[in-house]
C-alpha positions in Angstrom: -151.0 -91.8 -86.7 -150.6 -88.1 -85.8 -153.1 -85.3 -86.4 -152.2 -81.6 -86.2 -154.8 -79.1 -85.2 -154.5 -75.3 -85.7 -156.3 -73.6 -82.9 -157.1 -70.1 -81.6 -157.3 -70.4 -77.8 -159.3 -67.9 -75.8 -158.5 -67.9 -72.0 -160.8 -66.8 -69.2 -163.9 -68.4 -70.7 -166.9 -69.5 -68.7 -166.2 -73.1 -69.6 -163.8 -75.2 -71.7 -165.4 -75.6 -75.1 -164.9 -75.7 -78.8 -166.7 -72.6 -80.2 -166.4 -73.4 -83.9 -164.2 -72.5 -86.9 -162.3 -69.3 -87.3 -161.1 -69.6 -90.9 -159.0 -72.7 -90.9 -158.5 -72.8 -87.2 -160.7 -74.2 -84.4 -161.6 -71.7 -81.8 -161.4 -73.1 -78.3 -162.2 -71.4 -75.0 -160.6 -72.5 -71.7 -161.9 -71.4 -68.3 -158.5 -70.4 -66.8 -156.3 -67.3 -67.3 -153.2 -67.4 -69.6 -150.9 -67.3 -66.6 -147.7 -69.4 -66.2 -149.0 -72.1 -68.6 -152.3 -72.6 -66.9 -154.3 -72.1 -70.1 -152.0 -74.5 -72.0 -152.5 -77.2 -69.4 -156.3 -76.6 -69.4 -156.3 -76.9 -73.2 -154.4 -80.2 -73.2 -156.7 -81.6 -70.4 -159.9 -80.5 -72.3 -158.7 -82.0 -75.6 -157.6 -85.3 -73.9 -160.9 -85.6 -72.0 -163.0 -84.8 -75.0 -161.1 -87.1 -77.3 -160.9 -89.8 -74.6 -157.2 -90.2 -74.8 -154.4 -89.8 -72.2 -153.1 -86.2 -71.8 -149.6 -87.4 -72.9 -151.0 -87.9 -76.4 -151.8 -84.1 -76.7 -148.8 -81.9 -77.3 -148.6 -78.2 -78.1 -145.9 -78.0 -80.7 -146.2 -74.3 -81.6 -147.6 -71.2 -79.9 -146.9 -71.9 -76.2 -147.1 -68.1 -75.5 -149.6 -67.3 -78.2 -153.4 -67.6 -78.7 -152.6 -69.3 -82.1 -151.4 -72.8 -81.4 -150.6 -76.0 -83.3 -151.5 -79.1 -81.3 -150.4 -82.6 -82.1 -152.8 -85.5 -81.3 -151.4 -89.0 -81.4 -153.3 -92.2 -82.4 -156.4 -90.5 -83.9 -156.9 -89.4 -87.5 -158.1 -85.9 -88.4 -161.7 -87.0 -89.1 -161.9 -88.8 -85.7 -160.6 -85.7 -83.9 -163.0 -83.3 -85.7 -166.0 -85.6 -85.2 -165.3 -85.8 -81.4 -164.7 -82.1 -81.0 -167.6 -80.9 -83.2 -170.3 -83.5 -82.8 
């Protein structure tokens, strides 16, 4: 089972957190700058920790150098992912 999330990622936040919906995308803040992939790694770690899955199950499949990303989550369905990210 694979879930794809459409995200808008905001670097340099005060904490890693899901802020809410921005249209059909989840808006996520990460607490590191968008420098040499640091924000992408922080995003993957945050999602993996929040979803309680290994980081290897979180893959950015589109938007590596953009605020607008598509992330693939393995082994969780869409409803499980949303329930964990937006309790």
